N, C-alpha and C positions, 0 to 999 in steps of 0.2 A: 409552531411546533419547536422546542428545541432540538438543538443538532445532537445523537445522540453518537457514542460509540459502536462501530459497524462490526467490532469485534464477532459477536455472536452469528451475524451474516456470513463469513468466509468462508467459503466452499475449501475446508483446509485439505482434503487429501489432492483437488487441483494446482494447489500454492505451487508456485515454483519462483526459483530464483536462479538466475544463470551467472554463474562468476562465484559461488560463495565458496568461503573455504569449509573441508568436511566436519570440522569440529565449531564452528559460529555460526550456523545457517541460521535464515530466513523470520524461523519461531522464534529464536532466542529476540530477535526485536519485536514480531506482531503478535506474539502469543501473548493476552490475558497472566500476570504475575511473573513469569518471564522478563516482559518488557520492564517491569519494575524493579529489575536485579540489574545495574549498573555491570555489575562482574560479567552478565550475561550478555553478547551482543551477536550481531551481523558485520561481516569483514567478508570484503572482496579476497578475490583469489590472487591473481596470472596479474592484475593490475587495477588500477583506483575505479574502473566501470563497472555499475552491477546491473542487473535491467530484473527489477523484480511482476510477475505476473499476479494478482489477488484478485480471486475471480469468488463473485457474492453467488448466494444461492438463490436473489432476488433480484430484480434489478432497483437500482438505489439511487439515493440524489444525495449525490455528493458536495458539502459544504464547508470543511476544513480535513489539514491533515499536521501532523506531526511527525519531523524527524528529529529525533534527539539526541545528539553523542556528544559523549564530554571530553572526548579526545578530537582539541580541536583544529588539528592540521589535519586531521582524516575524516573529519567531516565532512558530508558531499557539498559543493558547491553550488554546482550546475544542475538541475534536475528537470527533465521533458516529462510531462505527463501524457499518458496514450487513452483513452475510452474505449474499451470493445476491441480491442486488437489483440488477442491472445497468441497468434503467431507473430507476433513482431520482433526480429532479431536484430544483434547488435549494431550491424552496420546499417540497417534499417531506419533505426532508430537513432542514432547518430543523424544520417542524411536526411529525414524527416522535422516538421516542426509539431510537435506537440501540441497539443491540443491547449495547455496552457505550460511556460516555461518559466520555472522557480529561480532567481539568482542571491541562493540564501547566502546571509551573513554570519558572522560566529553567532549574534545576537537570537539570528534564527531556527538556530540548531540548539537552542539552551533548555526547547522542549514545551514553546510557546505555539497555539495552532496557525497555523499558515490558513488563511481564507482561499478557498476556490473561487473560480468563474461560475456561479449556479445556473447560469445558461449553459453551458459546457459540458455538465456533470448531470444533467437530469436523466438519465436510464442508462444508467453503467452496469454490465454485466462483469465486467474485468477492468479495471484498473492497472496500468501498466509503469512503473516508474523504471525512468531510463534514469540513474544516475552520470552522470559524465564526468565528473570531475570533483575533487575535493577541496578544500581551502589552502592546504599546503600542497598541492601538488608533489602530496605522499605517495607509495607504491601502491599502497590497500588504504581504502575506506572502512569505514566503522562506522556501523549505525546502532545506538542501544534500544531505541525506542522509536515503533514506526505504529500510529495510527489513524486511522480512518473516521471522518468524522460524518455524520447525513442523517437519511431514514431511510430506510426500508420500505419498498412495496409493498403490493397486499403479497405477504406472506400466504402460501398454500397450505397448509395442514391438514394433509390426506384424514389424518384419524379424528376430524372433526366432520367429514362427511356423513350425513344420514343417508340411510339406506332409503331413499320414500316409498320405493316397492313392497315394505314389509310394515310403514303406517298403515292403522286403520282409517280408513275414507269416510 
């Protein structure tokens, strides 16, 4: 099965990004349509670090990640990924080893898909990205596009449940 863009499985109301600028939020980088527009982007606020919690409405298997930034010096460099840690904060993320740690090159942030270690991302309810630093040690980090790839678990659609008590037997 080919890896799909998991945009439709994101639990948007629970999406959280810490240290984002009010006018340049995570929705700009993550939402379909917005993220294709390089004029819209996510930018960190008080320093270069970002902590992004992406919740899914079903357990997902993740296989890839796209982190794109056209602002080379402000593009993420060191990114730690955490699985099912929705309450992790900046100091804990900085002090903990991620499930996978990415050291991104300038080529990596041009929009190509980065491979994730499948065994570590098999039952993901919340993916947390901790952007620790950027390429040019700039004051803020900029991400134009953020996309998560993989496959969703068994989605449960309540509308499709049949009331068997009303069926003739």
